[in-house]
C-alpha positions in Angstrom: 158.4 68.9 50.0 155.8 71.4 52.4 155.7 74.8 51.9 156.1 77.1 55.0 152.6 78.2 54.9 151.3 74.3 55.0 153.2 74.0 58.0 152.0 76.9 59.8 148.5 76.2 59.2 149.0 72.8 60.1 150.8 74.1 63.4 147.9 76.9 63.8 145.3 73.8 63.5 147.3 72.0 66.3 147.4 74.7 68.4 143.8 75.2 67.5 143.0 71.7 68.9 145.3 71.6 72.2 143.7 74.6 73.0 140.2 73.3 72.7 141.3 70.3 74.6 142.1 72.5 77.4 138.8 73.1 78.0 135.7 71.7 80.0 132.6 72.5 77.5 131.8 69.6 74.9 132.8 70.8 71.4 132.1 68.8 68.5 131.3 69.0 65.2 129.0 66.6 62.8 128.7 65.9 59.0 125.3 65.3 58.0 124.8 62.6 55.5 121.3 61.5 54.8 119.3 61.3 58.3 122.3 59.8 59.8 125.2 62.2 61.5 129.0 61.2 61.6 131.0 63.0 64.2 134.1 64.3 62.2 135.5 66.5 65.3 135.5 66.6 69.3 137.6 67.4 71.8 139.1 65.9 74.6 136.5 66.8 77.4 133.4 65.1 75.4 135.8 62.3 74.2 136.4 61.6 77.7 132.6 61.7 78.8 131.2 59.9 75.5 133.6 57.0 74.8 133.1 55.0 78.1 136.2 53.3 77.4 134.9 51.8 73.8 137.4 54.0 72.2 137.6 57.2 70.2 134.8 59.1 69.1 135.5 60.8 65.8 134.7 58.7 62.7 131.0 57.1 64.4 128.2 57.9 63.8 125.5 59.5 66.2 123.3 56.2 66.7 126.5 54.2 66.9 127.3 56.3 70.0 124.1 56.7 71.2 122.8 53.1 71.6 119.4 54.3 73.0 116.9 54.7 69.9 115.0 57.1 72.1 117.6 59.4 73.1 119.0 59.1 69.7 116.2 60.2 67.6 115.7 63.0 69.9 119.3 64.5 69.3 119.1 63.5 66.0 115.5 66.3 65.5 117.4 68.3 67.3 120.3 68.8 64.5 117.7 68.3 61.7 115.7 71.5 63.0 119.1 73.5 63.2 119.8 72.1 59.5 116.5 73.3 58.1 116.2 76.4 59.8 119.4 77.3 59.3 119.8 79.2 62.8 121.5 78.9 66.0 120.2 76.9 68.2 120.1 76.9 71.9 118.4 74.1 74.5 119.4 72.3 77.7 119.2 68.2 77.3 119.9 65.9 78.9 121.7 62.2 79.4 119.3 60.2 80.4 119.5 57.0 79.0 123.1 57.5 78.0 124.9 57.7 81.7 124.3 58.2 84.8 123.9 59.8 87.1 122.4 61.8 84.5 124.3 64.9 83.1 122.4 67.9 82.2 123.6 70.1 79.3 122.9 73.6 77.8 123.6 72.9 73.8 124.3 75.6 71.0 124.1 74.3 67.7 125.1 75.8 64.5 124.5 75.3 61.0 127.6 74.9 59.0 128.6 75.0 55.4 131.5 72.6 53.8 133.7 74.2 51.3 132.1 72.4 48.1 128.3 74.6 49.5 126.7 71.3 49.7 128.0 69.3 52.3 126.0 70.5 55.7 128.1 70.4 59.1 126.9 71.3 62.5 129.2 72.8 64.9 127.9 72.4 68.8 128.9 73.3 72.0 127.8 71.5 75.4 128.0 73.0 78.4 127.4 70.7 81.7 125.0 72.6 84.0 124.4 69.5 86.2 125.8 71.7 89.3 123.8 75.0 88.3 120.4 72.7 87.8 121.0 70.7 91.3 121.2 74.1 92.9 118.4 75.7 90.9 116.4 72.2 92.1 117.9 73.0 95.9 116.5 76.7 95.3 113.2 75.8 94.4 113.3 72.9 97.2 114.2 75.8 99.7 111.9 77.9 98.2 109.0 75.8 98.4 109.6 74.5 102.0 110.0 78.1 103.0 106.6 79.2 101.9 105.3 75.9 103.3 106.3 77.4 106.6 105.1 81.4 106.0 101.7 79.8 105.0 101.8 78.1 107.7 102.9 80.9 109.9 100.1 82.8 108.7 97.8 80.0 109.8 99.3 79.9 113.5 98.8 84.1 113.2 95.3 84.2 112.0 94.5 81.0 115.1 96.0 83.3 117.5 94.3 86.6 116.7 91.4 84.6 116.8 91.9 83.4 119.9 93.0 86.6 120.7 89.0 88.5 120.3 87.1 85.2 121.0 86.2 83.7 124.5 87.5 80.3 125.2 84.3 78.7 126.5 81.8 80.0 124.4 83.9 80.9 121.4 81.8 84.1 121.0 83.8 87.7 120.8 85.4 88.7 123.7 84.5 92.1 125.4 87.3 93.9 123.7 86.8 93.2 120.0 83.1 94.1 120.8 84.1 97.5 122.2 86.6 97.8 118.9 83.7 96.4 116.6 80.6 98.8 118.6 83.1 101.6 118.4 82.6 101.4 114.5 79.5 100.6 114.2 78.0 103.8 116.0 80.5 105.8 114.1 78.6 103.9 110.5 75.8 104.7 112.1 75.9 108.5 112.7 77.3 109.2 109.4 74.8 107.2 107.4 72.4 108.2 109.7 70.5 104.6 110.8 69.7 103.2 114.0 71.4 100.5 115.7 70.2 98.2 118.6 71.7 97.0 121.5 70.7 93.8 123.8 72.2 92.7 126.8 71.1 89.4 128.0 71.3 88.0 131.5 70.4 83.7 132.5 68.2 84.0 135.3 69.4 82.5 138.9 72.5 81.5 137.3 74.5 81.3 140.6 72.3 79.1 141.8 72.5 76.7 138.9 76.1 76.7 139.4 75.9 75.9 143.5 72.9 73.4 142.9 74.4 71.4 139.7 77.8 72.3 139.5 80.0 75.0 137.3 80.5 72.1 134.6 76.4 72.4 134.4 76.8 75.9 134.3 79.2 76.0 131.8 77.1 74.0 129.9 74.1 76.3 130.3 76.8 79.1 128.8 77.6 77.3 125.7 73.9 76.0 124.8 72.4 80.0 125.5 75.5 80.9 123.4 74.4 78.7 120.6 70.8 79.7 120.6 72.2 82.8 120.2 74.0 82.7 117.1 71.6 80.6 115.2 69.5 83.0 114.5 71.8 85.9 113.8 72.0 88.1 110.6 75.6 88.5 109.0 75.8 92.1 110.3 75.1 91.2 114.0 78.2 90.8 116.4 77.4 88.7 119.5 79.7 88.4 122.9 80.2 86.9 126.4 80.0 90.4 128.0 81.0 88.8 131.1 79.8 85.6 133.3 76.1 85.0 132.4 75.6 88.2 130.7 75.8 88.6 126.7 75.6 91.5 124.3 74.4 91.7 121.3 74.7 94.4 118.7 72.2 95.3 115.9 73.1 97.8 113.1 70.5 98.9 111.1 67.5 97.9 113.4 65.6 100.3 115.3 64.2 99.7 118.5 61.0 98.4 117.5 61.9 96.2 114.6 64.9 94.2 117.6 61.9 94.2 120.4 59.4 92.6 117.5 62.6 90.4 116.6 63.7 89.4 120.2 60.3 88.8 121.8 60.5 86.2 119.0 63.6 84.9 119.5 62.7 84.8 123.7 59.6 82.9 123.4 61.3 80.3 121.6 64.2 80.2 124.1 62.9 81.5 127.5 62.9 79.4 129.6 65.6 76.6 127.5 65.7 73.4 128.3 69.3 71.8 129.7 70.1 68.2 129.5 71.6 66.9 132.9 72.4 63.8 134.2 69.4 63.7 136.3 67.3 64.8 134.0 66.2 68.4 132.0 66.6 71.5 134.1 64.9 75.0 132.5 66.6 78.7 132.3 65.2 81.6 131.3 67.0 84.8 130.6 66.2 88.5 131.2 67.0 90.9 128.6 67.6 95.1 127.9 67.6 96.7 125.0 69.4 100.1 123.9 68.7 102.2 120.7 71.3 104.8 119.1 70.7 107.4 118.7 68.0 107.8 120.9 69.6 106.5 124.0 73.2 107.5 123.2 75.9 107.2 120.5 78.8 106.3 122.4 79.2 102.9 123.2 79.5 103.6 127.3 76.2 105.3 127.3 74.5 102.6 124.9 75.9 99.9 127.5 74.7 101.6 130.4 71.3 102.3 128.9 70.7 98.5 127.7 72.6 97.5 131.3 69.9 99.6 133.2 67.1 98.1 130.9 68.0 95.2 131.9 68.0 95.8 135.4 64.6 96.7 135.4 63.8 93.5 133.8 65.2 91.5 136.1 63.8 94.1 139.1 60.7 93.0 138.2 60.6 89.8 137.9 63.0 88.4 135.6 62.7 86.1 132.2 60.8 89.5 130.5 61.9 92.5 128.1 62.8 95.7 128.8 64.1 98.8 126.6 66.1 101.8 127.9 63.2 105.0 128.1 60.5 102.8 128.7 58.0 102.7 131.3 57.8 99.7 133.6 55.5 97.8 131.5 57.5 94.8 130.8 57.2 92.6 128.1 56.7 89.0 129.9 57.3 85.9 127.8 57.8 83.1 129.3 57.4 81.9 133.0 59.6 82.8 136.0 
């Protein structure tokens, strides 16, 4: 006759199994037998998931339950590692090679020793984390898409910013941006006590060119002249289309003598410049006025006015020449009018 204690123990085990069968996590115990692992217990959730209609799982070996040899070896290696280390292990795994669609689990393994002190068991709990993994993947994809959109927005912002400071025809800086640069550089020149020279250039007889050849040729001349201006610029120089056929070039760190020598050389090579049009070739010269800070002013409007007056004298005295602010009427004629 079974003792009351044994009846209570049997009832406890029954209640424990009943409780474990209500859980959605996969709970199992395996016994290590050499290099094989025999399933001695699993709850209902694991049995329903893995049996796939092939009968109960308990009492069967791992290599019988997992037909894919690669997946079986991967799981066996995890079990062997836990037994060897003697510590709890937690990792993520999936059912690729066993079930479709692939399911992801977070598995915790604990090494256990039987009553004889020799037999080794492994207790395990596997929690289905497929929904979490899918949510993480969706979040990663959403973040990647947002990052892509952010990069695109930044690119468009940079393009718009660049467009806002550029002349649409010549792609030179516009007047507003040039004034910001000039104001900043004049402040630096004053603090650092170095020179800054301003060059104002104007295409000679540009209105006549437009009237005779049309605005498309006029636009072509403006673009080609802009390219010639920028071709020999230093990194620190700033050139802008001031308006119409007028251009301003700021040359920080160059005094009047150095700037004048440099511009005369440039003007000799580029004025007059030849422009190829449908009916042949035309020539177009330019007049130039120079003004230098601090000699001719330390305010943007003062310096620009000084360069403008020098340019006006160059035009008044025959064009295709260079004048500097404060000079006498002597002109640097560098080309043919």
